[in-house]
C-alpha positions as a Markdown table, in Angstrom:
| # | Residue | x | y | z |
|---|---|---|---|---|
| 1 | Unk | 13.0 | -22.7 | 3.2 |
| 2 | Unk | 13.6 | -19.2 | 3.2 |
| 3 | Unk | 10.0 | -18.2 | 2.1 |
| 4 | Unk | 8.3 | -19.6 | 4.4 |
| 5 | Unk | 5.5 | -17.2 | 6.0 |
| 6 | Unk | 7.2 | -17.1 | 9.0 |
| 7 | Unk | 10.5 | -15.9 | 7.8 |
| 8 | Unk | 9.1 | -13.5 | 5.6 |
| 9 | Unk | 7.1 | -11.9 | 8.6 |
| 10 | Unk | 11.0 | -12.0 | 10.6 |
| 11 | Unk | 13.0 | -10.3 | 7.5 |
| 12 | Unk | 9.9 | -7.9 | 7.2 |
| 13 | Unk | 10.5 | -6.8 | 10.9 |
| 14 | Unk | 14.1 | -6.7 | 10.5 |
| 15 | Unk | 13.6 | -4.1 | 7.7 |
| 16 | Unk | 10.9 | -1.8 | 10.0 |
| 17 | Unk | 13.9 | -2.5 | 12.6 |
| 18 | Unk | 16.5 | -0.8 | 10.1 |
| 19 | Unk | 14.7 | 2.0 | 9.3 |
| 20 | Unk | 13.0 | 3.4 | 12.6 |
| 21 | Unk | 15.8 | 2.2 | 14.7 |
| 22 | Unk | 19.4 | 1.8 | 12.7 |
| 23 | Unk | 18.6 | 4.2 | 10.1 |
| 24 | Unk | 19.8 | 2.4 | 7.4 |
| 25 | Unk | 17.2 | 2.9 | 4.7 |
| 26 | Unk | 19.9 | 0.5 | 2.3 |
| 27 | Unk | 19.8 | -2.4 | 4.3 |
| 28 | Unk | 16.0 | -2.2 | 5.1 |
| 29 | Unk | 15.6 | -1.3 | 0.8 |
| 30 | Unk | 17.6 | -4.6 | 0.2 |
| 31 | Unk | 15.3 | -6.1 | 2.6 |
| 32 | Unk | 12.4 | -5.0 | 1.2 |
| 33 | Unk | 13.1 | -5.3 | -2.6 |
| 34 | Unk | 13.8 | -9.4 | -2.1 |
| 35 | Unk | 10.5 | -9.6 | 0.3 |
| 36 | Unk | 8.3 | -7.3 | -2.8 |
| 37 | Unk | 9.9 | -10.5 | -5.2 |
| 38 | Unk | 8.6 | -13.3 | -3.2 |
| 39 | Unk | 6.1 | -15.3 | -4.8 |
| 40 | Unk | 4.8 | -16.6 | -1.1 |
| 41 | Unk | 1.5 | -14.7 | -1.1 |
| 42 | Unk | 0.8 | -13.8 | 2.2 |
| 43 | Unk | 0.0 | -10.4 | 4.8 |
| 44 | Unk | 4.1 | -10.0 | 5.6 |
| 45 | Unk | 5.0 | -10.2 | 1.8 |
| 46 | Unk | 2.3 | -7.4 | 0.7 |
| 47 | Unk | 2.8 | -5.1 | 4.0 |
| 48 | Unk | 7.2 | -5.3 | 2.3 |
| 49 | Unk | 5.6 | -4.6 | -1.2 |
| 50 | Unk | 3.8 | -1.5 | 0.4 |
| 51 | Unk | 6.9 | -0.5 | 2.1 |
| 52 | Unk | 9.3 | -1.1 | -0.6 |
| 53 | Unk | 6.4 | 0.7 | -3.2 |
| 54 | Unk | 6.7 | 4.3 | -0.8 |
| 55 | Unk | 10.7 | 3.6 | -0.7 |
| 56 | Unk | 11.1 | 3.1 | -4.2 |
| 57 | Unk | 9.0 | 6.7 | -4.2 |
| 58 | Unk | 11.6 | 8.3 | -1.8 |
| 59 | Unk | 14.2 | 7.1 | -4.3 |
| 60 | Unk | 12.4 | 9.4 | -7.5 |
| 61 | Unk | 11.4 | 5.9 | -8.9 |
| 62 | Unk | 8.4 | 7.0 | -9.4 |
| 63 | Unk | 7.3 | 4.7 | -12.5 |
| 64 | Unk | 8.8 | 1.3 | -10.2 |
| 65 | Unk | 6.5 | 2.7 | -6.9 |
| 66 | Unk | 3.3 | 3.0 | -9.0 |
| 67 | Unk | 3.5 | -0.2 | -10.5 |
| 68 | Unk | 4.3 | -1.8 | -7.4 |
| 69 | Unk | 1.5 | 0.0 | -5.4 |
| 70 | Unk | -1.0 | -1.1 | -8.8 |
| 71 | Unk | 0.4 | -4.9 | -7.9 |
| 72 | Unk | -0.6 | -4.8 | -4.4 |
| 73 | Unk | -4.3 | -3.1 | -5.0 |
| 74 | Unk | -4.9 | -6.1 | -7.9 |
| 75 | Unk | -3.7 | -9.2 | -5.5 |
| 76 | Unk | -6.0 | -8.2 | -2.7 |
| 77 | Unk | -9.4 | -10.1 | -3.7 |
| 78 | Unk | -11.7 | -8.4 | -1.3 |
| 79 | Unk | -11.3 | -5.2 | 0.2 |
| 80 | Unk | -8.8 | -4.9 | 3.2 |
| 81 | Unk | -6.7 | -1.9 | 4.9 |
| 82 | Unk | -4.0 | -2.6 | 3.2 |
| 83 | Unk | -5.2 | -2.2 | -0.3 |
| 84 | Unk | -6.9 | 0.9 | 0.6 |
| 85 | Unk | -3.9 | 2.2 | 1.9 |
| 86 | Unk | -2.5 | 1.1 | -1.2 |
| 87 | Unk | -5.1 | 3.2 | -2.8 |
| 88 | Unk | -4.3 | 6.0 | -0.4 |
| 89 | Unk | -1.1 | 6.4 | -2.1 |
| 90 | Unk | -1.8 | 5.3 | -5.5 |
| 91 | Unk | -4.3 | 8.3 | -6.3 |
| 92 | Unk | -1.8 | 10.7 | -5.1 |
| 93 | Unk | 1.3 | 9.5 | -6.4 |
| 94 | Unk | -0.8 | 9.6 | -9.8 |
| 95 | Unk | -2.2 | 12.9 | -9.2 |
| 96 | Unk | 1.6 | 14.4 | -8.3 |
| 97 | Unk | 2.9 | 12.4 | -11.4 |
| 98 | Unk | 0.1 | 13.6 | -13.6 |
| 99 | Unk | -1.2 | 10.5 | -15.1 |
| 100 | Unk | -4.2 | 10.3 | -17.4 |
| 101 | Unk | -7.3 | 11.7 | -15.8 |
| 102 | Unk | -9.3 | 8.4 | -16.7 |
| 103 | Unk | -6.9 | 6.7 | -14.9 |
| 104 | Unk | -7.0 | 8.4 | -11.8 |
| 105 | Unk | -10.5 | 8.6 | -12.5 |
| 106 | Unk | -11.0 | 4.5 | -12.1 |
| 107 | Unk | -8.5 | 4.4 | -9.5 |
| 108 | Unk | -10.5 | 6.9 | -7.4 |
| 109 | Unk | -13.5 | 5.0 | -7.8 |
| 110 | Unk | -11.8 | 1.9 | -6.3 |
| 111 | Unk | -10.5 | 3.3 | -3.4 |
| 112 | Unk | -14.1 | 4.8 | -2.9 |
| 113 | Unk | -15.4 | 1.6 | -3.4 |
| 114 | Unk | -12.7 | 0.2 | -1.0 |
| 115 | Unk | -13.1 | 2.3 | 1.8 |
| 116 | Unk | -17.3 | 2.0 | 1.7 |
| 117 | Unk | -16.7 | -1.6 | 2.1 |
| 118 | Unk | -14.4 | -1.3 | 5.1 |
| 119 | Unk | -17.1 | 1.1 | 6.7 |
| 120 | Unk | -19.6 | -1.7 | 5.9 |
| 121 | Unk | -17.3 | -4.4 | 7.6 |
| 122 | Unk | -16.3 | -2.6 | 10.6 |
| 123 | Unk | -17.9 | -2.8 | 13.5 |
| 124 | Unk | -15.8 | -0.8 | 16.3 |
| 125 | Unk | -17.1 | 3.0 | 16.3 |
| 126 | Unk | -14.2 | 4.3 | 16.0 |
| 127 | Unk | -12.3 | 2.5 | 13.2 |
| 128 | Unk | -15.5 | 3.5 | 11.5 |
| 129 | Unk | -15.3 | 6.9 | 12.1 |
| 130 | Unk | -11.4 | 7.0 | 10.8 |
| 131 | Unk | -12.6 | 5.2 | 7.6 |
| 132 | Unk | -15.2 | 7.4 | 7.4 |
| 133 | Unk | -12.8 | 10.4 | 7.3 |
| 134 | Unk | -10.4 | 8.5 | 4.8 |
| 135 | Unk | -13.8 | 8.3 | 2.5 |
| 136 | Unk | -14.4 | 11.5 | 3.0 |
| 137 | Unk | -11.0 | 13.3 | 1.4 |
| 138 | Unk | -11.3 | 10.4 | -1.1 |
| 139 | Unk | -14.4 | 12.0 | -2.3 |
| 140 | Unk | -13.0 | 15.2 | -2.2 |
| 141 | Unk | -10.0 | 14.5 | -4.1 |
| 142 | Unk | -12.2 | 12.5 | -6.5 |
| 143 | Unk | -14.6 | 15.5 | -7.0 |
| 144 | Unk | -17.0 | 13.5 | -5.8 |
């Protein structure tokens, strides 16, 4: 079936190829849009949603981008790298769009919690240091 995990992964790689090698943003956007709408939950779909959210941002579809990032974040059941990355972008985009202070504060708090959880889970020293640097930035941006 077209919505198998393998086909989603293959189409996501094709979209990345179109962006990075062919510089075909429209072709990649069409694929990412379809993948973002897929009902099959898998890592490639989540990555496609994040990529499509960033592409929407570049097309000045700010509200759509923010909504898709919020969806990526809410669908992750436990703290993950992709959730932390989506939160990094979401907090930045919300600030740029002048979102309400309480809404930004809520996402800042979640961002800090997710990154702290990743630091606790991580055994590799370099990765732990990278997460710590991101945590420091998150706290600074949140004014904590």
